[in-house]
C-alpha positions, 0 to 999 in steps of 0.5 A: 456931961459935955463932950467935944472931939479933937484930932491930936495935933503933936507930931509924936501924938500924945506922948510924954511932953504934950500928956504932961502939958495937957495933965497940968492944964487939967488938974487946974480945973476944979471938975474932972476931964476924961479922954477917950479914943475909939470908944475905949475906956475914959482916962483921967486927963489929969494923969499924964501916965493915963493919957500916954496909955491911950496911944493916941498918935497925930491925926487920931480923934480924942473925945474930950468929956467933962462936967465943966464946958470950959475945961472940955474946951481948954483940954480940946484945944490943947489936944489940937495943938502941936505940943511937942514943937 
């Protein structure tokens, strides 16, 4: 399994709009992608609701993992962007 650390770039954290954008992108991949904060339980990146349960605010490090390295890289890049701008 591949993984990559990403720092949340959105000013509002991984709240509604950023979570929706990330989940839509994750759903486009054929393999599952997961997000984890502080060693907690991984959540499915294709679920906006599950992403919001992480409570990840701006500057929090999120671990992105999955079988497909391209998917992991793409979702990590989204996590790092300010998606609420």
